[in-house]
ChimeraX commands (.cxc) that place a marker at each C-alpha (Angstrom):
marker #1 position 26.85,127.31,111.76 radius 0.5
marker #1 position 29.37,129.99,111.65 radius 0.5
marker #1 position 30.22,133.04,113.88 radius 0.5
marker #1 position 27.97,135.36,111.87 radius 0.5
marker #1 position 24.85,133.13,112.54 radius 0.5
marker #1 position 25.22,133.70,116.25 radius 0.5
marker #1 position 23.95,136.69,118.14 radius 0.5
marker #1 position 24.57,137.17,121.77 radius 0.5
marker #1 position 21.52,138.00,123.87 radius 0.5
marker #1 position 23.35,138.51,127.20 radius 0.5
marker #1 position 26.94,138.65,127.90 radius 0.5
marker #1 position 28.80,137.66,131.05 radius 0.5
marker #1 position 29.03,141.38,131.81 radius 0.5
marker #1 position 25.32,141.83,131.41 radius 0.5
marker #1 position 24.83,138.96,133.95 radius 0.5
marker #1 position 27.32,140.41,136.28 radius 0.5
marker #1 position 25.37,143.67,136.44 radius 0.5
marker #1 position 22.59,141.66,138.17 radius 0.5
marker #1 position 24.95,139.63,140.38 radius 0.5
marker #1 position 23.69,141.32,143.53 radius 0.5
marker #1 position 20.08,140.39,142.76 radius 0.5
marker #1 position 21.14,136.83,142.11 radius 0.5
marker #1 position 23.03,136.67,145.48 radius 0.5
marker #1 position 19.91,138.15,147.08 radius 0.5
marker #1 position 17.74,135.51,145.54 radius 0.5
marker #1 position 20.02,132.71,146.57 radius 0.5
marker #1 position 20.19,134.10,150.15 radius 0.5
marker #1 position 16.37,133.97,150.40 radius 0.5
marker #1 position 16.37,130.37,149.17 radius 0.5
marker #1 position 18.98,129.38,151.76 radius 0.5
marker #1 position 16.98,131.28,154.45 radius 0.5
marker #1 position 13.91,129.18,153.48 radius 0.5
marker #1 position 15.91,126.00,153.69 radius 0.5
marker #1 position 17.28,127.11,157.04 radius 0.5
marker #1 position 13.78,127.52,158.32 radius 0.5
marker #1 position 13.12,123.84,157.50 radius 0.5
marker #1 position 16.53,122.77,158.88 radius 0.5
marker #1 position 17.80,125.31,161.58 radius 0.5
marker #1 position 21.18,123.54,161.82 radius 0.5
marker #1 position 22.14,125.40,158.53 radius 0.5
marker #1 position 22.11,128.68,160.55 radius 0.5
marker #1 position 24.91,127.32,162.82 radius 0.5
marker #1 position 27.68,128.11,160.34 radius 0.5
marker #1 position 27.50,131.75,158.85 radius 0.5
marker #1 position 30.68,131.26,156.86 radius 0.5
marker #1 position 29.31,128.11,155.09 radius 0.5
marker #1 position 26.13,130.11,154.29 radius 0.5
marker #1 position 28.20,132.97,152.77 radius 0.5
marker #1 position 30.27,130.57,150.77 radius 0.5
marker #1 position 27.12,128.79,149.56 radius 0.5
marker #1 position 25.58,132.04,148.53 radius 0.5
marker #1 position 28.64,133.04,146.50 radius 0.5
marker #1 position 29.14,129.61,144.97 radius 0.5
marker #1 position 25.57,129.06,144.01 radius 0.5
marker #1 position 25.25,132.59,142.58 radius 0.5
marker #1 position 28.39,131.84,140.56 radius 0.5
marker #1 position 26.74,128.65,139.16 radius 0.5
marker #1 position 23.48,130.52,138.32 radius 0.5
marker #1 position 25.53,133.27,136.54 radius 0.5
marker #1 position 27.36,130.71,134.49 radius 0.5
marker #1 position 24.17,128.92,133.50 radius 0.5
marker #1 position 22.61,132.25,132.53 radius 0.5
marker #1 position 25.43,133.04,130.22 radius 0.5
marker #1 position 25.15,129.45,128.82 radius 0.5
marker #1 position 21.43,129.76,128.10 radius 0.5
marker #1 position 21.09,133.40,127.20 radius 0.5
marker #1 position 24.47,133.89,125.49 radius 0.5
marker #1 position 23.03,133.00,122.07 radius 0.5
marker #1 position 19.72,133.88,120.52 radius 0.5
marker #1 position 18.83,130.20,119.84 radius 0.5
marker #1 position 19.23,129.15,123.50 radius 0.5
marker #1 position 22.45,127.20,123.79 radius 0.5
marker #1 position 25.68,127.27,121.83 radius 0.5
marker #1 position 25.39,123.78,120.54 radius 0.5
marker #1 position 28.39,122.51,118.69 radius 0.5
marker #1 position 28.06,119.46,116.42 radius 0.5
marker #1 position 31.72,118.34,116.99 radius 0.5
marker #1 position 35.12,119.43,118.03 radius 0.5
marker #1 position 35.94,120.66,114.52 radius 0.5
marker #1 position 33.02,123.18,114.79 radius 0.5
marker #1 position 34.29,124.51,118.08 radius 0.5
marker #1 position 37.79,124.96,116.61 radius 0.5
marker #1 position 36.28,126.67,113.50 radius 0.5
marker #1 position 34.36,129.19,115.64 radius 0.5
marker #1 position 37.46,130.02,117.68 radius 0.5
marker #1 position 39.47,130.52,114.53 radius 0.5
marker #1 position 36.70,132.76,113.17 radius 0.5
marker #1 position 36.78,134.84,116.31 radius 0.5
marker #1 position 40.52,135.07,116.45 radius 0.5
marker #1 position 40.55,136.25,112.85 radius 0.5
marker #1 position 37.85,138.81,113.54 radius 0.5
marker #1 position 39.81,140.16,116.51 radius 0.5
marker #1 position 42.91,140.38,114.29 radius 0.5
marker #1 position 41.01,142.16,111.55 radius 0.5
marker #1 position 41.45,139.48,108.99 radius 0.5
marker link #1:1,2 radius 0.2
marker link #1:2,3 radius 0.2
marker link #1:3,4 radius 0.2
marker link #1:4,5 radius 0.2
marker link #1:5,6 radius 0.2
marker link #1:6,7 radius 0.2
marker link #1:7,8 radius 0.2
marker link #1:8,9 radius 0.2
marker link #1:9,10 radius 0.2
marker link #1:10,11 radius 0.2
marker link #1:11,12 radius 0.2
marker link #1:12,13 radius 0.2
marker link #1:13,14 radius 0.2
marker link #1:14,15 radius 0.2
marker link #1:15,16 radius 0.2
marker link #1:16,17 radius 0.2
marker link #1:17,18 radius 0.2
marker link #1:18,19 radius 0.2
marker link #1:19,20 radius 0.2
marker link #1:20,21 radius 0.2
marker link #1:21,22 radius 0.2
marker link #1:22,23 radius 0.2
marker link #1:23,24 radius 0.2
marker link #1:24,25 radius 0.2
marker link #1:25,26 radius 0.2
marker link #1:26,27 radius 0.2
marker link #1:27,28 radius 0.2
marker link #1:28,29 radius 0.2
marker link #1:29,30 radius 0.2
marker link #1:30,31 radius 0.2
marker link #1:31,32 radius 0.2
marker link #1:32,33 radius 0.2
marker link #1:33,34 radius 0.2
marker link #1:34,35 radius 0.2
marker link #1:35,36 radius 0.2
marker link #1:36,37 radius 0.2
marker link #1:37,38 radius 0.2
marker link #1:38,39 radius 0.2
marker link #1:39,40 radius 0.2
marker link #1:40,41 radius 0.2
marker link #1:41,42 radius 0.2
marker link #1:42,43 radius 0.2
marker link #1:43,44 radius 0.2
marker link #1:44,45 radius 0.2
marker link #1:45,46 radius 0.2
marker link #1:46,47 radius 0.2
marker link #1:47,48 radius 0.2
marker link #1:48,49 radius 0.2
marker link #1:49,50 radius 0.2
marker link #1:50,51 radius 0.2
marker link #1:51,52 radius 0.2
marker link #1:52,53 radius 0.2
marker link #1:53,54 radius 0.2
marker link #1:54,55 radius 0.2
marker link #1:55,56 radius 0.2
marker link #1:56,57 radius 0.2
marker link #1:57,58 radius 0.2
marker link #1:58,59 radius 0.2
marker link #1:59,60 radius 0.2
marker link #1:60,61 radius 0.2
marker link #1:61,62 radius 0.2
marker link #1:62,63 radius 0.2
marker link #1:63,64 radius 0.2
marker link #1:64,65 radius 0.2
marker link #1:65,66 radius 0.2
marker link #1:66,67 radius 0.2
marker link #1:67,68 radius 0.2
marker link #1:68,69 radius 0.2
marker link #1:69,70 radius 0.2
marker link #1:70,71 radius 0.2
marker link #1:71,72 radius 0.2
marker link #1:72,73 radius 0.2
marker link #1:73,74 radius 0.2
marker link #1:74,75 radius 0.2
marker link #1:75,76 radius 0.2
marker link #1:76,77 radius 0.2
marker link #1:77,78 radius 0.2
marker link #1:78,79 radius 0.2
marker link #1:79,80 radius 0.2
marker link #1:80,81 radius 0.2
marker link #1:81,82 radius 0.2
marker link #1:82,83 radius 0.2
marker link #1:83,84 radius 0.2
marker link #1:84,85 radius 0.2
marker link #1:85,86 radius 0.2
marker link #1:86,87 radius 0.2
marker link #1:87,88 radius 0.2
marker link #1:88,89 radius 0.2
marker link #1:89,90 radius 0.2
marker link #1:90,91 radius 0.2
marker link #1:91,92 radius 0.2
marker link #1:92,93 radius 0.2
marker link #1:93,94 radius 0.2
marker link #1:94,95 radius 0.2
view
């Protein structure tokens, strides 16, 4: 598989456009969890850190799953990864 066979569905920038909604959804899930275990509400700083951290992980996973039209950028081996990187660098260099 070469670079021309890959087509990006959503870039990191695209995912970043909905970052606020991702954080809102994470906050809702944490709120639901806090309803089950009220001790979670005792540390607001921890909640904020959890929202940011979980939202970041979700964003990364969305880029991983939607960054390519076939689902995941599966590489057969290390040489394939290197070849794709070389192709990208050559394309950027105009070669």
